[in-house]
N, C-alpha and C positions, 0 to 999 in steps of 0.2 A: 784424656789419658796422660798427657804430659804432666798435668797437675798431680794426678794420682801417683805417677812414677816418682815425681820429685818428693811428694809427701812420704811415700813408702821408703825411699832412699834415706831421707832425713830421720825418719822414725827408727830405721834400722841402724842408725849411727854413722851414715855416710856424711862427711862434711866437705868433701871436695867435689865440685861439679864443673862440667864444661857444657856450655850451650852452643851446639852447632846448628845453625839455621840453614837448612837444606833447600834444594830446588830453587836456588836464587836465579837460575836460568829461566824459570817459568815466569818470573816477574820482570824479565829483561834487565836483570842485575840492578834492581831499584834500591837506591840508598834509603829512600823514604820508607819503603816497605820494611826494610831491615831495621831502621830506627824504631818503627812502630812496634815490631815484634820484640825488640830489646826492651822497650819501655814496658810492654805488657808482661813479658816473662819476668823481668826484674821485680815488678810489683808483686806477682804471686809467689815467687821463690822467697822474697823478703818476708811475706806473711807466714810462710811455712817455717822460716827460721834461718835461712841461708843469708849470708852477707853478700849482696851483688858485687861488691868491690873485690871479692875473692874469686869471682866466677868469670872465666874468659868467655866472651861471645865471639863466635867465628861464623861469618857468612860463607857457605860452601855450595858446591854443586857436585854431588856424588857421581852423577851421570857423566859430567864433563871433567871431573877431577879438580875443579877450581878450589884453591885454598886447602886442599886435602894434604898433599905432600909438598906442593910448590905454590908459591904466591900466584894469585890469579891476575891475568892481564885484563879481565873483564870488569874487575871491581877495583880500579885504581883509587877510588874514593876511600877504600878501607885502609886505614893507616896502621892497622894491627890491633891486637888485643893486649890488655895489661891485667895483671892480677896481684893482689896483696897476698903474701903467704908468710908463714913463720920463718922461712929461710930468706925472707926479703922479697922485694917486688920483682916480678918476672914479666916479660913481654915477648911477643912473637907475632908471626903473621898467619901461620897455618894450623890446621887441626892437629897434625902430628906433633908440632912444637908444643901445643897446649897439653897433649897427652904426656909428652916428655917432662912437662913442668909440674906434674903431679908429685907431691911429696910422698915418698914411700911410707906406708904405715909401720908402726912398731909391731914386731911379731912377739906375742905373749908366750915365749918359750918357757918362762919360769913358772907358769901356772900349771896346775895338774892337767893331765891329758884329758881332752874331750874330743871325740871324733864320732859325729853322727853318721851312721851308715847310709849310703845312697843306694847300694845294691850289694847282693852277695852272689858270687859266681862259683860254679863247680868246674874246675879246670882239670882235664885229664892228665894224670901223671904228677899233678901238683896237689890237688885237693881243694879245700874250701878257701876262697879268696874274697873277703869283704873289701869293699872300696868306699871311699868317702874323703871329705876334706878335713884336714886337721884344723880345729878351731883354736885350741890352746894346748900348750905342752908339746912334748916330742914323743913319737912312736918309733921304737927301734927293735931290731931282732934281739931275741933273748928275753924280752919283757913278758911278764905274765899279766894279761889283760882280762878285764871283766866286762861283760856285755849287760847293760841295764836295759829293760827292767828284769830280764830273765835270771840274771845272777850267774850265768855260765862263765867260768874262768878257763883260760887256756894260754899256752905259750905262743908268742909270735915267732915264726920260723924265719921269715924274711919280709922286707919292706921294699916296694919298688914304685917308681913313678915313670910314666912314659916308657915302660919296658926296660928301665935301667935300675939296678940295685941302688939303694940309698944306704951306704955303710954308716953314715952319721945319723940316719933316721929321717923321718918326715917332720917338718916344722909347720906352724900355722900358715895356712894359705895353700899348702901342698895338697893336691889331689892324689892320694896314694891307694895302692892295692897292697894288702898284706896277707900272707899265708899263715893259717892257724892250724895247730895240731888237734886232732881228735874231736872236731866239732863238725856236725853235718850241716848241710845247707838248710835243712828243715828247722834247725834250732835257733838260727838268728836271721833277722830280716831288716829291710829298710826301716829307718826310724829308731832302731836300737842305738844306744850310745856306748862306744868303746872307751874305757878308761884304764888307768894303771891300777892294778889291784893293791899295790903297796903305797899309793899316794893319793889319798882322798878320792876313792872311786865313786863314780856316779851311782846314786841310789834312788829308789822309788821315794816319792814324797807324799805325805798325807795331804798337804796343801802347799800352795806356792802363790807368791805375788807376781803379777805379770802386767806388762803394758800391752793393752789390746787395741788393735786398730780395727774399727768397723768401717768397711768400705761402702757397703750398702746393706740395708736391713728392711724388714717388712713393715716400716712405719712404727711399730712398737715391738718390744721384746717381752714376751710373757712366758708363763710356765708352759713347758712342753715344746718350746721352740728349740729346734736342734740344728744349730749352725755347723758349718764345716770349720774345723780349727787346724791351722798349720803351725807346727812348732819344730824348728830346724827342718829335718827331712821327714818328720812324722806328719801324717795327714789324717 
């Protein structure tokens, strides 16, 4: 499963990885076991396409809290992790420091809006509220948006995140809820894509090119085989 997760992450464009080696208490804090795992995991993440020099390896115990927030007294042999990054080399001792050392991604705010819907709620006194994560572009109140593939267009009345209004709108990475005018919950659903009707709106396509990951299949794929396909939030 670790291999599968690493492969999926890489294929989906993730380039920054942290390897936390948990349950070190069960091996009596063994440095040999830690080194063995580092060697094995480095080997398979390298085959996937990651550069192990950019990946911090941290031995931890979640149960005891070792090397999570504070340096462990049980693994004095661990001299800390190092990683190469675009912003220069970084180093630290704990998992928290490794998380803090991740370079923030660029937010593609200049691209046309794409927001795959995760759910659509009907909220009393407010109306229809679609929710989802902004992938590209910006969604803000006053915009006229279109939902593909149905083609329904409507005005966005308000945008909020964590129950707070976003006057400047939602940007890539934000999980937002937005209130729309005159659209019923029955007309839009999970898997639809919201876009700006005035700026390259999302449309249905007759065909498309895709990178497909096959995790497991029945030996051979022939006519009549009907696999499950996931594309953003559509299933």
